[in-house]
KEBA-442896 format. One line per 3 residues: number of its first residue (from 0); their letters; for each residue x negated, y negated, z of C-alpha. Coordinates in steps of 0.25 Angstrom, whole numbers, padded with zeros to 4 digits, always signed. Example, Ala and Ser with C-alpha at 12.3 -4.5 7.8 and 13.67 -1.06 7.14 Angstrom:
BEGIN
0) AS) -0049/+0018/+0031 | -0055/+0004/+0029
% end
This chain:
BEGIN
0) MTM) -0195/+0079/+0222 | -0191/+0084/+0208 | -0183/+0095/+0214
3) RRV) -0175/+0086/+0223 | -0172/+0076/+0211 | -0166/+0087/+0203
6) LAM) -0158/+0092/+0214 | -0153/+0078/+0217 | -0149/+0077/+0202
9) LSL) -0141/+0090/+0203 | -0134/+0084/+0215 | -0132/+0071/+0208
12) ITL) -0125/+0078/+0196 | -0116/+0086/+0205 | -0112/+0074/+0213
15) FAA) -0110/+0066/+0200 | -0101/+0077/+0195 | -0092/+0076/+0207
18) QPA) -0093/+0062/+0211 | -0081/+0057/+0220 | -0073/+0046/+0214
21) IAQ) -0078/+0034/+0222 | -0085/+0030/+0234 | -0082/+0015/+0233
24) SIL) -0070/+0008/+0239 | -0057/+0007/+0231 | -0051/-0007/+0229
27) RDA) -0036/-0008/+0228 | -0028/-0020/+0224 | -0014/-0020/+0219
30) ESE) -0016/-0031/+0209 | -0029/-0024/+0204 | -0023/-0011/+0202
33) ALF) -0011/-0016/+0195 | -0021/-0023/+0185 | -0029/-0011/+0183
36) NDM) -0017/-0003/+0180 | -0011/-0013/+0170 | -0024/-0015/+0163
39) SAD) -0027/+0000/+0161 | -0013/+0006/+0159 | -0014/+0005/+0143
42) IIR) -0028/+0010/+0143 | -0024/+0022/+0151 | -0012/+0025/+0143
45) AAG) -0021/+0024/+0130 | -0030/+0035/+0137 | -0018/+0044/+0138
48) LEP) -0017/+0043/+0153 | -0005/+0038/+0162 | -0008/+0024/+0169
51) RNV) -0002/+0028/+0182 | -0012/+0040/+0183 | -0024/+0032/+0181
54) QIV) -0030/+0023/+0192 | -0039/+0011/+0191 | -0047/+0010/+0204
57) LIN) -0055/-0001/+0209 | -0068/+0002/+0216 | -0076/-0008/+0225
60) DPS) -0089/-0007/+0218 | -0097/-0019/+0212 | -0103/-0011/+0201
63) VNA) -0097/-0012/+0187 | -0092/+0002/+0185 | -0080/+0010/+0183
66) FVA) -0078/+0025/+0184 | -0068/+0037/+0184 | -0070/+0049/+0194
69) GGQ) -0059/+0059/+0191 | -0044/+0057/+0189 | -0038/+0046/+0182
72) IVY) -0045/+0035/+0190 | -0054/+0023/+0185 | -0062/+0017/+0195
75) LHS) -0067/+0002/+0193 | -0078/-0004/+0201 | -0075/-0018/+0206
78) GLI) -0088/-0023/+0200 | -0082/-0019/+0186 | -0070/-0028/+0189
81) DEA) -0079/-0039/+0194 | -0088/-0039/+0181 | -0077/-0038/+0171
84) DTA) -0073/-0050/+0163 | -0059/-0045/+0159 | -0049/-0034/+0162
87) NEV) -0051/-0029/+0148 | -0066/-0025/+0152 | -0060/-0017/+0163
90) QGV) -0050/-0011/+0154 | -0062/-0006/+0145 | -0068/+0000/+0158
93) IAH) -0055/+0007/+0162 | -0053/+0012/+0148 | -0067/+0018/+0148
96) EIG) -0065/+0025/+0162 | -0051/+0030/+0157 | -0060/+0037/+0146
99) HIV) -0067/+0044/+0156 | -0054/+0049/+0163 | -0048/+0053/+0149
102) GGH) -0061/+0060/+0145 | -0061/+0068/+0158 | -0075/+0064/+0161
105) VPL) -0075/+0065/+0176 | -0071/+0080/+0176 | -0081/+0082/+0165
108) MGR) -0092/+0076/+0173 | -0096/+0089/+0180 | -0096/+0097/+0166
111) GFQ) -0105/+0086/+0160 | -0115/+0087/+0172 | -0116/+0103/+0171
114) PAM) -0127/+0103/+0160 | -0135/+0093/+0168 | -0134/+0102/+0180
117) GVS) -0139/+0114/+0172 | -0151/+0106/+0166 | -0155/+0102/+0180
120) IVS) -0153/+0115/+0186 | -0161/+0122/+0175 | -0172/+0112/+0176
123) LLL) -0173/+0113/+0191 | -0174/+0128/+0190 | -0185/+0128/+0179
126) GVA) -0192/+0117/+0187 | -0192/+0125/+0200 | -0197/+0138/+0192
129) AMA) -0208/+0130/+0186 | -0212/+0124/+0200 | -0212/+0138/+0206
132) AGA) -0221/+0143/+0195 | -0231/+0132/+0199 | -0228/+0122/+0188
135) GEA) -0223/+0111/+0198 | -0224/+0099/+0188 | -0218/+0106/+0177
138) GAG) -0206/+0111/+0186 | -0204/+0096/+0191 | -0204/+0092/+0176
141) IMA) -0194/+0102/+0172 | -0185/+0098/+0183 | -0187/+0083/+0180
144) MGQ) -0183/+0085/+0165 | -0171/+0093/+0169 | -0166/+0082/+0178
147) RAA) -0168/+0072/+0167 | -0161/+0081/+0157 | -0149/+0083/+0167
150) LGT) -0148/+0069/+0169 | -0148/+0066/+0154 | -0137/+0076/+0152
153) ILA) -0128/+0069/+0163 | -0130/+0056/+0157 | -0127/+0060/+0143
156) FTR) -0114/+0066/+0148 | -0110/+0054/+0155 | -0113/+0045/+0143
159) TQE) -0105/+0054/+0134 | -0093/+0052/+0144 | -0095/+0037/+0144
162) SAA) -0095/+0036/+0129 | -0082/+0044/+0129 | -0076/+0036/+0139
165) DAA) -0080/+0023/+0131 | -0073/+0029/+0119 | -0061/+0033/+0126
168) GAR) -0060/+0020/+0133 | -0060/+0012/+0120 | -0049/+0021/+0114
171) FLN) -0040/+0019/+0126 | -0042/+0003/+0125 | -0039/+0004/+0111
174) GAG) -0027/+0012/+0113 | -0022/+0003/+0124 | -0023/-0009/+0116
177) VSG) -0034/-0015/+0125 | -0046/-0022/+0119 | -0059/-0015/+0120
180) KGM) -0066/-0028/+0122 | -0067/-0027/+0137 | -0073/-0013/+0136
183) IGF) -0084/-0018/+0126 | -0086/-0031/+0135 | -0088/-0022/+0147
186) FQK) -0099/-0013/+0140 | -0105/-0026/+0136 | -0106/-0031/+0150
189) LQQ) -0113/-0017/+0154 | -0122/-0019/+0142 | -0126/-0033/+0147
192) TEY) -0129/-0027/+0161 | -0138/-0017/+0155 | -0145/-0028/+0148
195) RLA) -0146/-0036/+0161 | -0152/-0024/+0168 | -0161/-0020/+0157
198) VPQ) -0155/-0007/+0155 | -0162/+0000/+0143 | -0153/+0000/+0131
201) DNG) -0160/+0010/+0123 | -0158/+0022/+0132 | -0144/+0027/+0135
204) YER) -0148/+0041/+0139 | -0151/+0039/+0154 | -0137/+0032/+0156
207) THP) -0124/+0037/+0161 | -0117/+0028/+0151 | -0120/+0024/+0136
210) MSG) -0127/+0011/+0134 | -0117/+0000/+0135 | -0121/-0005/+0121
213) QRI) -0119/+0009/+0115 | -0105/+0009/+0122 | -0101/-0004/+0116
216) SNL) -0106/+0000/+0102 | -0098/+0013/+0103 | -0085/+0006/+0108
219) RND) -0085/-0007/+0099 | -0080/-0001/+0087 | -0068/+0007/+0093
222) LQT) -0064/-0005/+0101 | -0066/-0016/+0092 | -0058/-0010/+0080
225) AAA) -0046/-0007/+0089 | -0034/-0016/+0088 | -0035/-0019/+0103
228) WGK) -0049/-0025/+0102 | -0044/-0039/+0099 | -0032/-0039/+0108
231) PSD) -0033/-0049/+0120 | -0033/-0043/+0134 | -0020/-0044/+0142
234) SDI) -0021/-0058/+0148 | -0013/-0053/+0160 | -0022/-0042/+0163
237) ESR) -0034/-0051/+0161 | -0028/-0061/+0171 | -0025/-0051/+0181
240) FKR) -0039/-0045/+0180 | -0045/-0058/+0183 | -0037/-0059/+0196
243) VQA) -0040/-0044/+0200 | -0055/-0047/+0197 | -0055/-0060/+0206
246) KLR) -0048/-0052/+0217 | -0058/-0041/+0216 | -0070/-0051/+0216
249) GYV) -0064/-0058/+0228 | -0062/-0045/+0236 | -0075/-0038/+0233
252) NDP) -0085/-0049/+0230 | -0092/-0058/+0240 | -0083/-0070/+0243
255) ERT) -0094/-0080/+0239 | -0096/-0074/+0225 | -0081/-0074/+0223
258) LSL) -0079/-0089/+0227 | -0090/-0092/+0218 | -0084/-0085/+0206
261) YPA) -0070/-0090/+0209 | -0072/-0105/+0214 | -0061/-0113/+0220
264) SDT) -0059/-0121/+0207 | -0054/-0108/+0201 | -0039/-0108/+0204
267) SAA) -0036/-0095/+0196 | -0028/-0084/+0202 | -0041/-0075/+0201
270) ARY) -0050/-0085/+0208 | -0040/-0087/+0219 | -0039/-0072/+0221
273) ARA) -0054/-0071/+0222 | -0055/-0083/+0231 | -0044/-0078/+0240
276) YAY) -0052/-0065/+0243 | -0065/-0072/+0244 | -0060/-0081/+0255
279) HKS) -0052/-0070/+0262 | -0065/-0061/+0262 | -0073/-0073/+0267
282) GYP) -0063/-0076/+0279 | -0057/-0089/+0273 | -0042/-0085/+0275
285) QQA) -0037/-0099/+0272 | -0044/-0100/+0259 | -0040/-0086/+0255
288) AAE) -0025/-0090/+0258 | -0026/-0102/+0250 | -0030/-0094/+0238
291) TTA) -0019/-0084/+0239 | -0009/-0095/+0242 | -0013/-0102/+0229
294) LVA) -0012/-0089/+0222 | +0002/-0086/+0227 | +0006/-0100/+0224
297) SNP) +0002/-0099/+0209 | +0010/-0086/+0208 | +0020/-0083/+0219
300) DDP) +0024/-0070/+0213 | +0011/-0064/+0211 | +0011/-0052/+0220
303) YFL) -0004/-0051/+0221 | -0006/-0065/+0225 | +0004/-0062/+0236
306) ELQ) -0003/-0049/+0240 | -0016/-0057/+0241 | -0010/-0068/+0249
309) GQI) -0004/-0058/+0259 | -0017/-0049/+0260 | -0025/-0061/+0264
312) LLE) -0015/-0066/+0274 | -0014/-0052/+0280 | -0029/-0051/+0280
315) SGK) -0030/-0065/+0287 | -0022/-0060/+0298 | -0008/-0065/+0294
318) PDA) +0000/-0053/+0291 | +0014/-0060/+0293 | +0010/-0070/+0283
321) ALV) +0005/-0060/+0273 | +0019/-0052/+0273 | +0026/-0062/+0263
324) ALR) +0016/-0061/+0252 | +0014/-0046/+0254 | +0028/-0043/+0254
327) EAT) +0030/-0051/+0241 | +0018/-0045/+0234 | +0023/-0031/+0238
330) ERT) +0037/-0034/+0232 | +0032/-0040/+0219 | +0023/-0028/+0217
333) RSA) +0034/-0018/+0220 | +0026/-0013/+0232 | +0012/-0012/+0226
336) PLI) +0006/-0002/+0235 | -0006/-0010/+0239 | +0001/-0023/+0241
339) AST) +0012/-0015/+0249 | +0002/-0009/+0258 | -0004/-0023/+0261
342) LGH) +0010/-0028/+0265 | +0012/-0016/+0274 | -0001/-0019/+0281
345) ALL) +0003/-0034/+0283 | +0016/-0029/+0289 | +0009/-0020/+0299
348) ATE) -0001/-0032/+0302 | +0010/-0040/+0307 | +0011/-0030/+0318
351) NTA) +0026/-0033/+0318 | +0034/-0020/+0320 | +0046/-0026/+0312
354) NLD) +0037/-0024/+0299 | +0034/-0010/+0301 | +0046/-0005/+0293
357) EAE) +0042/-0014/+0281 | +0027/-0010/+0282 | +0031/+0005/+0282
360) RVL) +0040/+0003/+0269 | +0030/-0005/+0261 | +0018/+0005/+0265
363) KQS) +0026/+0017/+0262 | +0029/+0011/+0248 | +0014/+0008/+0247
366) VAN) +0010/+0022/+0249 | +0021/+0028/+0241 | +0016/+0020/+0229
369) DRQ) +0001/+0022/+0232 | -0003/+0033/+0241 | -0018/+0030/+0239
372) NPF) -0019/+0018/+0248 | -0025/+0022/+0262 | -0022/+0008/+0267
375) AWV) -0007/+0009/+0265 | -0007/+0022/+0272 | -0014/+0016/+0284
378) QLG) -0004/+0005/+0285 | +0008/+0015/+0284 | +0002/+0023/+0295
381) TVY) +0001/+0011/+0303 | +0016/+0008/+0301 | +0019/+0022/+0305
384) ERK) +0010/+0022/+0317 | +0017/+0009/+0322 | +0030/+0015/+0320
387) GDG) +0026/+0027/+0329 | +0027/+0037/+0317 | +0015/+0045/+0320
390) PRA) +0017/+0056/+0309 | +0019/+0046/+0298 | +0007/+0038/+0303
393) ALA) -0001/+0051/+0303 | +0003/+0054/+0288 | -0001/+0040/+0284
396) TAE) -0014/+0042/+0290 | -0016/+0055/+0283 | -0012/+0049/+0270
399) RAN) -0023/+0038/+0272 | -0034/+0048/+0277 | -0030/+0057/+0265
402) LTR) -0033/+0046/+0255 | -0046/+0042/+0262 | -0050/+0057/+0263
405) DVH) -0051/+0057/+0278 | -0047/+0071/+0278 | -0048/+0073/+0293
408) VAL) -0039/+0062/+0297 | -0029/+0066/+0285 | -0028/+0080/+0291
411) VSA) -0025/+0076/+0305 | -0016/+0065/+0301 | -0008/+0074/+0291
414) ERA) -0006/+0084/+0302 | -0002/+0074/+0312 | +0008/+0069/+0302
417) MAG) +0013/+0083/+0299 | +0016/+0085/+0314 | +0025/+0074/+0315
420) LPQ) +0032/+0073/+0301 | +0045/+0082/+0297 | +0039/+0095/+0292
423) GSA) +0042/+0096/+0277 | +0044/+0081/+0275 | +0037/+0074/+0263
426) EWI) +0028/+0067/+0274 | +0025/+0080/+0281 | +0021/+0086/+0267
429) RAQ) +0012/+0075/+0264 | +0005/+0076/+0277 | +0004/+0091/+0275
432) DIQ) -0003/+0088/+0261 | -0013/+0079/+0267 | -0016/+0089/+0278
435) MVS) -0018/+0100/+0268 | -0027/+0092/+0259 | -0035/+0086/+0271
438) KTA) -0037/+0100/+0277 | -0042/+0105/+0264 | -0052/+0094/+0263
441) IED) -0057/+0096/+0277 | -0059/+0111/+0274 | -0067/+0108/+0261
444) EKR) -0075/+0098/+0269 | -0079/+0109/+0279 | -0083/+0119/+0268
447) RR) -0092/+0108/+0261 | -0099/+0107/+0274
% end
């Protein structure tokens, strides 16, 4: 039993050091992504990074968490957005995660776990030797102590990284002129959760993170003495955050919970957003349409109100009616990729061949601005299929499969595209790139077996 536990721990250490980025689904929304970009840009610059190279990605997960997993990507859980009271709190979390990126903590993870693996392997060998010599209980004890020592080494390493990210995040907030009140406030929330769950406050040695009270104490002086501490939060950012938060709640939460949180007496834009999604999810299209109509009436120029109106009309089986709102939303956002892809979908959903040229144009613009959207590639492939353009339909399928890591479909589709596209053209070269990457991935998969 002890032997299996030690071996399991060694496997866990190895897995932890090479954990893939995410297993949960990514939530994409044009308004939310624009907000995250705007509220983090100054913090990213203060960290010495370029905002256009850093992504803030929203994950559909109800837990209150955020993480980095390599590269310049910060992952925020939907539960964190739901729990936050202000955008400033989320800015504090983003600053902390950027601290991990700048500190190179993910690439250093394997190096930090090496001593723990050494401790475990040595204790395993000593324990086995003791057992072989007839000292079964002593051998088991040696391995158990080694296991605990290895775990302690790992936890100490992660706590050091977390403390460094806290300190870096505070510097970035101060440098960006963003108040650290949100960062302190969020740690206070975590501390209250610890109290509520009766988490012992006198032993931080068996935790991956320092105790929340200790983190608050360490950060308070650096943040409170900064000029930005008393600076009010950006009112526009905070207002936009309430809208995005309500939209997210309406989309991911149970409709009954949403309607309880945002009763009909609340006529704010945020409440109408939440109720529109709740009614739409519950199968009440007329109520959902009434909320979006009221939103558009309150501000006819708001592209995100128009986008929601068009989306709900489209998903209610009225694609022709959705076109006016979606066209205007696309125009007002200068072809924001996610909105443009929805317009392309609506144009196809009309099943009117006269709309194919417009659908091709807006979808090509969408993927030109954002190649990481599988949905847009599916729609563009459908356009080419309806136009009888098999090679380009195959290339679009290859692009989609490449994004979703369906390497077998990507390989077959890329080869089909290459067979029909002009050799040496930009599209043929792109198909060749996907073919080569897919073939290599399949060969690696065979070798791992």
